C-alpha positions in Angstrom: 44.4 -195.1 33.5 45.6 -191.8 34.9 43.3 -190.1 37.3 43.0 -186.3 37.4 43.9 -184.7 40.6 41.1 -183.3 42.8 42.4 -179.8 42.1 42.1 -180.2 38.3 38.7 -181.7 38.6 37.5 -178.8 40.8 38.9 -176.3 38.4 37.1 -178.0 35.4 33.9 -178.0 37.3 34.2 -174.3 38.1 34.9 -173.4 34.5 31.9 -175.5 33.4 29.6 -173.7 36.0 30.9 -170.4 34.8 30.1 -171.3 31.2 26.7 -172.5 32.1 26.0 -169.3 34.1 27.2 -167.2 31.1 25.0 -169.2 28.7 22.1 -168.8 31.1 22.6 -165.0 31.2 22.8 -164.9 27.4 19.6 -166.8 27.1 17.9 -164.4 29.5 19.2 -161.4 27.7 18.1 -162.7 24.3 14.7 -163.6 25.7 14.4 -160.0 27.1 15.4 -158.5 23.8 13.0 -160.7 21.9 10.2 -159.8 24.3 11.0 -156.1 23.9 11.0 -156.4 20.1 7.7 -158.3 20.2 6.2 -155.7 22.5 7.4 -152.9 20.2 6.0 -154.7 17.2 2.6 -155.1 18.9 2.6 -151.5 19.9 3.3 -150.4 16.3 0.5 -152.7 15.1 -1.8 -151.1 17.6 -0.8 -147.6 16.6 -1.2 -148.5 12.9 -4.7 -149.9 13.5 -5.6 -146.9 15.5 -4.3 -144.6 12.8 -6.4 -146.5 10.2 -9.5 -146.2 12.4 -8.9 -142.5 12.9 -8.3 -142.0 9.2 -11.5 -143.9 8.3 -13.5 -141.9 10.8 -12.0 -138.6 9.5 -12.8 -139.7 5.9 -16.4 -140.3 7.0 -16.7 -136.8 8.3 -15.2 -135.4 5.1 -17.6 -137.4 3.0 -20.5 -136.1 5.0 -19.3 -132.5 4.5 -19.0 -133.1 0.7 -22.4 -134.6 0.5 -23.9 -131.6 2.2 -21.9 -129.3 0.1 -23.0 -131.1 -3.1 -26.7 -130.4 -2.1 -26.1 -126.8 -1.3 -24.1 -126.3 -4.5 -26.9 -127.8 -6.6 -29.3 -125.1 -5.3 -26.7 -122.4 -5.8 -26.2 -123.4 -9.5 -30.0 -123.3 -10.0 -29.9 -119.7 -8.6 -27.1 -118.8 -10.9 -29.1 -120.1 -13.9 -32.1 -117.9 -12.9 -29.8 -114.8 -12.4 -28.1 -115.5 -15.7 -31.4 -115.4 -17.5 -32.4 -112.2 -15.8 -29.0 -110.6 -16.7 -29.4 -111.5 -20.3 -32.9 -110.2 -20.4 -31.9 -106.9 -18.8 -28.9 -106.6 -21.1 -31.3 -107.0 -24.1 -33.5 -104.3 -22.5 -30.5 -101.9 -22.1 -29.5 -102.5 -25.7 -33.0 -101.7 -26.8 -33.0 -98.6 -24.7 -30.0 -97.2 -26.6 -32.0 -97.6 -29.9 -35.5 -96.6 -28.7 -37.4 -93.3 -29.2 -38.7 -91.3 -26.2 -41.7 -93.7 -26.0 -42.2 -95.1 -22.5 -40.7 -98.5 -21.8 -43.1 -100.9 -20.2 -42.5 -102.4 -16.8 -42.5 -105.9 -18.3 -39.2 -105.2 -20.0 -37.4 -104.9 -16.7 -36.5 -108.0 -14.8 -35.7 -108.1 -11.1 -33.0 -110.5 -10.2 -33.9 -113.6 -8.2 -32.4 -113.9 -4.7 -28.7 -114.6 -4.6 -27.0 -115.3 -1.4 -23.5 -116.6 -0.4 -23.4 -120.4 -0.1 -21.1 -121.5 2.7 -19.5 -124.8 1.9 -18.1 -126.9 4.8 -14.4 -127.6 5.0 -13.7 -128.0 8.7 -13.4 -131.8 8.6 -10.8 -131.7 5.9 -8.8 -128.9 7.6 -8.9 -130.8 10.9 -7.7 -134.0 9.1 -4.8 -132.2 7.5 -3.8 -130.3 10.7 -3.9 -133.4 12.8 -1.9 -135.3 10.1 -4.8 -137.9 10.0 -5.0 -137.3 6.3 -1.5 -138.7 5.9 -2.8 -142.2 6.8 -5.3 -142.1 3.9 -4.5 -143.6 0.5 -2.4 -141.1 -1.5 -4.8 -141.1 -4.4 -7.7 -140.1 -2.2 -5.7 -137.4 -0.5 -4.8 -135.8 -3.8 -8.4 -135.8 -5.0 -9.6 -134.3 -1.7 -7.0 -131.7 -1.7 -7.9 -130.7 -5.2 -11.6 -130.5 -4.3 -11.2 -128.3 -1.3 -8.9 -126.0 -3.2 -11.5 -125.7 -6.0 -14.1 -125.1 -3.3 -12.0 -122.2 -1.9 -11.8 -120.7 -5.4 -15.6 -121.0 -5.8 -16.3 -119.3 -2.5 -13.9 -116.4 -3.5 -15.8 -116.1 -6.9 -19.1 -115.9 -5.0 -17.7 -113.2 -2.7 -16.6 -111.2 -5.8 -20.0 -111.6 -7.3 -21.9 -110.4 -4.2 -19.6 -107.4 -3.8 -20.8 -106.2 -7.2 -24.4 -106.7 -6.1 -25.4 -103.1 -6.4 -26.3 -103.6 -10.1 -29.1 -106.0 -9.0 -30.5 -103.4 -6.6 -30.6 -100.8 -9.3 -32.6 -103.1 -11.5 -34.9 -103.8 -8.7 -35.7 -100.1 -8.5 -36.3 -100.0 -12.2 -38.6 -102.9 -11.9 -40.6 -101.2 -9.3 -40.5 -97.7 -11.0 -40.9 -98.2 -14.8 -41.0 -94.4 -15.2 -37.4 -94.3 -14.2 -36.5 -96.7 -17.0 -38.3 -94.6 -19.5 -36.4 -91.5 -18.6 -32.8 -93.0 -18.5 -30.3 -90.9 -20.3 -28.0 -92.5 -22.9 -25.1 -92.1 -20.4 -27.0 -93.9 -17.7 -27.9 -96.7 -20.1 -24.3 -97.2 -21.0 -23.2 -97.1 -17.4 -25.8 -99.8 -16.5 -24.8 -101.8 -19.5 -21.1 -101.8 -18.6 -21.8 -102.6 -14.9 -24.2 -105.4 -15.9 -21.6 -107.0 -18.3 -19.0 -106.8 -15.6 -21.3 -108.5 -13.1 -22.4 -111.1 -15.7 -18.7 -112.0 -16.3 -18.3 -112.6 -12.5 -21.5 -114.7 -12.5 -20.1 -116.8 -15.4 -16.8 -117.3 -13.5 -18.6 -118.5 -10.4 -20.9 -120.7 -12.4 -18.0 -122.4 -14.3 -16.1 -123.0 -11.0 -19.3 -124.3 -9.4 -20.0 -126.7 -12.2 -16.4 -128.0 -12.0 -16.8 -128.5 -8.3 -20.0 -130.4 -8.7 -18.3 -132.7 -11.2 -15.4 -133.2 -8.8 -17.9 -134.2 -6.0 -19.6 -136.7 -8.3 -16.3 -138.2 -9.3 -14.7 -138.3 -5.8 -17.5 -139.3 -3.5 -17.9 -142.9 -4.8 -14.2 -143.4 -4.5 -14.2 -142.1 -0.9 -17.2 -144.2 0.0 -15.7 -147.5 -1.2 
């Protein structure tokens, strides 16, 4: 049996130590990389959970706003119904005025319009959720429905504003209601002017009413989905 020289043995041991040292370094590097990946994964999970919590909280605020808006809208639609009836009654009165003789018109034929005020609907919670990108962490179907609701809400508020800007016709009928002698002495031109203005105002009322009813239906459809 041939024995290796001490030099060759020492060289082999040195190479073995170097290999073991390299393998040890590789193990340490791999352990560090795996640790970093695990930490990043845990951070991402934490961020995802926090995003879901934030989205759920934001959705709760949006639902609260919509519930409050739904109650306000119901009262507004009732007011629209009362004003619609008054408009139709007054339109019938004006049409009768065009056909009447010079006989006085009784006060009971004039109808004062019920109070009509601008209903402010809340949208701050939704706008905040969109601006902060919290809404992007909600289910896409919910986001689409909510976006459609708040766009419809904006259109309804614009329709209300248009209606109130034409509110002078209501004030003129309030005067006629308080002073029936004025109604009895209206000229044919004044009657036609009132009739045209009332028809114009009535069309704005109808537009606001249609949008309001559509918005109410959207609330009824979407709120259960958002609560689930």
